[in-house]
C-alpha positions in Angstrom: 91.4 76.5 92.2 94.0 77.5 89.5 92.0 75.7 86.8 88.8 77.3 88.1 90.4 80.8 87.7 90.5 80.2 84.0 86.8 79.1 83.9 85.0 81.4 86.3 85.0 85.2 86.1 84.0 85.7 89.7 87.2 84.0 90.9 89.3 86.3 88.7 87.4 89.3 90.2 88.1 87.9 93.7 91.8 87.5 93.0 92.1 91.0 91.7 90.2 92.3 94.7 92.6 90.4 97.0 95.6 92.0 95.2 94.2 95.5 95.2 93.0 95.5 98.8 96.3 93.8 99.9 98.3 96.7 98.5 96.2 99.5 100.0 95.7 97.7 103.3 99.4 96.9 103.7 100.5 100.5 103.1 97.8 102.2 105.2 98.1 99.6 108.0 101.7 100.7 108.7 100.7 104.3 108.8 97.6 103.6 111.1 99.7 101.7 113.6 102.5 104.2 113.6 100.0 107.1 114.4 98.0 104.9 116.8 94.8 105.3 114.8 93.5 101.8 115.1 90.4 102.6 117.1 89.8 105.7 115.1 89.9 103.6 111.9 87.4 101.2 113.5 85.1 104.1 114.2 85.3 105.3 110.6 84.7 101.8 109.3 81.6 101.2 111.4 80.2 104.7 110.5 80.2 103.5 106.9 77.3 101.1 107.6 75.0 104.1 107.7 76.0 104.9 104.1 75.3 101.3 103.0 71.8 101.5 104.5 71.2 104.9 102.8 72.4 103.5 99.5 69.8 100.7 99.6 67.1 103.1 100.8 67.7 105.6 98.0 68.6 103.1 95.3 72.2 104.0 94.6 75.4 101.9 95.0 75.8 101.1 98.7 79.6 101.2 98.6 79.4 104.9 97.4 77.2 105.6 100.4 79.8 103.9 102.7 82.5 106.0 101.1 80.6 109.2 101.7 79.8 108.4 105.3 83.4 107.3 106.0 84.7 110.6 104.6 82.2 112.6 106.8 83.3 110.5 109.9 87.0 111.1 109.1 86.5 114.9 109.1 84.2 114.9 112.1 86.5 112.7 114.2 89.6 114.6 112.9 88.1 118.0 114.0 87.5 116.7 117.5 90.9 115.1 117.7 92.6 118.4 116.9 91.0 119.9 120.0 92.6 117.1 122.1 91.4 115.9 125.4 89.3 112.8 126.2 86.6 114.0 123.9 88.0 112.1 120.9 87.3 108.7 122.5 83.8 109.7 123.1 83.5 111.0 119.5 84.8 107.7 118.1 82.3 105.7 120.1 79.4 108.0 119.1 80.3 107.9 115.4 80.7 104.2 115.7 77.3 103.7 117.3 75.5 106.3 115.2 76.7 104.9 111.9 75.5 101.4 112.7 72.2 102.7 114.1 71.6 104.8 111.0 72.3 101.8 108.8 69.7 99.7 110.6 67.3 102.7 110.6 67.6 103.2 106.8 67.1 99.5 106.1 64.0 99.5 108.3 62.5 102.3 106.2 62.7 100.2 103.0 59.5 98.8 101.7 59.2 95.0 101.3 61.8 92.5 102.4 65.1 93.9 103.7 68.3 93.1 101.7 70.9 90.8 102.9 73.7 92.9 104.2 76.0 90.2 105.4 78.5 90.8 102.6 79.0 94.4 103.8 79.2 93.4 107.4 81.5 90.4 107.1 82.8 90.6 103.6 82.3 88.4 100.5 85.3 88.5 98.2 83.8 85.9 95.9 80.9 88.3 95.1 83.0 91.3 94.0 81.7 92.7 90.8 83.4 94.5 87.9 82.1 97.8 89.2 83.5 97.1 92.6 86.9 96.4 91.1 86.9 99.7 89.2 86.1 101.6 92.4 88.8 99.6 94.3 91.3 100.2 91.6 90.6 104.0 91.6 90.8 104.3 95.3 93.9 102.2 95.6 95.7 104.2 92.9 94.8 107.5 94.7 95.9 106.3 98.1 99.2 105.0 96.8 99.8 108.2 94.7 99.3 110.4 97.8 101.4 108.2 100.1 104.4 107.9 97.8 104.3 111.4 96.3 104.6 112.8 99.9 106.7 110.0 101.2 109.3 112.2 103.0 106.7 114.4 104.5 104.9 111.3 105.8 108.1 110.0 107.4 108.7 113.2 109.2 105.1 113.6 110.3 104.7 110.0 111.5 107.9 109.8 113.6 108.1 113.3 115.0 105.2 115.7 114.4 106.8 118.6 116.3 110.0 118.4 114.2 107.8 118.3 111.1 106.2 121.5 112.2 109.6 123.1 112.6 110.5 122.1 109.1 107.4 123.9 107.9 105.5 120.7 106.9 101.7 121.3 107.0 100.9 118.7 109.7 97.2 119.7 110.1 96.7 119.1 106.4 98.5 115.8 106.6 96.4 114.7 109.5 93.1 115.3 107.7 94.5 113.9 104.5 95.5 110.7 106.5 92.0 110.3 107.8 90.6 110.7 104.3 93.0 108.0 103.1 91.8 105.7 106.0 88.2 106.3 104.8 89.2 105.4 101.3 90.9 102.2 102.5 87.8 101.2 104.4 85.8 101.6 101.3 88.3 99.3 99.4 88.2 96.7 102.2 84.4 96.5 102.9 83.7 94.0 100.0 86.7 91.9 101.1 86.4 91.5 104.8 83.4 93.6 105.7 82.8 96.5 108.0 83.1 94.5 111.3 86.3 92.8 110.4 88.1 95.6 108.5 90.0 96.8 111.6 91.7 93.4 111.9 93.0 93.4 108.3 94.2 96.9 108.7 96.1 95.9 111.8 97.4 92.3 111.6 99.6 92.5 108.5 101.2 95.8 109.5 101.7 94.6 113.1 103.3 91.4 111.7 105.6 93.4 109.5 106.7 95.5 112.6 107.8 92.3 114.2 110.0 91.5 111.2 111.7 94.9 110.7 111.9 98.3 112.2 112.8 100.2 109.0 109.8 102.1 107.6 110.2 101.2 103.9 110.8 97.5 104.7 107.7 97.5 106.9 105.7 98.8 104.0 107.1 96.0 101.8 106.5 93.2 104.3 103.1 94.6 105.2 101.9 94.6 101.6 103.4 91.2 100.9 101.7 89.7 104.0 98.4 91.3 103.3 98.3 90.0 99.8 99.3 86.6 101.0 96.6 86.6 103.7 93.9 87.6 101.2 94.9 85.1 98.5 95.3 82.3 101.1 91.9 83.2 102.6 90.3 83.3 99.2 91.7 79.8 98.4 90.6 78.3 101.8 87.1 79.9 101.6 86.6 78.7 98.1 87.8 75.1 98.6 86.1 74.7 102.1 83.0 76.7 101.2 83.2 79.0 104.3 83.0 82.7 104.8 85.8 84.5 103.0 86.2 87.6 105.2 86.4 85.6 108.4 88.9 83.2 106.9 91.2 86.0 105.8 91.1 87.6 109.2 91.7 84.3 111.1 94.7 83.5 108.9 96.2 87.0 109.4 95.7 87.0 113.2 97.1 83.5 113.6 100.2 84.5 111.6 100.7 87.6 113.8 100.3 85.4 116.9 102.9 82.9 115.6 105.4 85.7 114.8 104.8 87.4 118.2 105.3 84.1 120.1 108.4 83.3 118.1 109.9 86.8 118.7 109.0 86.7 122.4 110.6 83.3 122.8 113.8 84.5 121.0 114.0 87.5 123.2 113.5 85.4 126.3 116.3 83.1 125.2 118.6 86.0 124.6 117.9 87.4 128.1 118.5 84.0 129.6 121.9 83.7 127.8 122.9 87.1 128.9 121.9 86.4 132.5 124.0 83.2 132.4 126.9 85.0 131.0 126.7 87.7 133.7 126.6 85.0 136.4 129.7 83.3 135.1 131.5 86.7 134.9 130.5 87.5 138.5 131.8 84.1 139.7 135.1 84.6 137.9 135.5 88.0 139.5 
């Protein structure tokens, strides 16, 4: 594959997409898990399908439509979430279903043969274009700039929202801003793993990092490193084996999380067993 990188532009584009999406996904995944926004992120991601369909129907770039629909869903779900109660779960489900339904509806309105949307649903990192890369680079830069410029605010908000309010941190603004960043991350990841699989890539690397360390900054580092590794490994496997890239990336990331989880659970069980044995010996001595 390394020799092919020098020969084929589409492989170089795919590698750059793997790096860019790995960075933004690794950072945002940690934030999403810490704030327990996994299902909300899934709702935002699936709403984006309506924008993809609208883009094809009206003749503009579908990824821009996905971005617009994701932003709208982020504000809509966020407004309902601020009111609290069980309504936010209903809202996420309705946005989720409505976005997918609108995408199908818009595609059905197109004259002639419908386009192949599998790359937007399941990802196709090998088909990333130069225009996609510029959009991904812009969104990734913006997301990272916002996260790291407000790093101390984010730490206070993520770990103790009430304390952040006491300090005078605008938590309502941060919450809406966070949802917008999630929408941007979804737009970055759509071409890599697709709308349906994006929630797995936002979750698995960050969850794996949480098994390795509890410190926030180290979790960010491990999450980004793992996400980039999963993307590049998935790219290599999909290219050499000629299989779907998005699914390959997700399978590798989930398998890695499973291995780390089992290893950590086994180590914890071993420690408990040793402590129990030690306690039994002490009791007998007494």
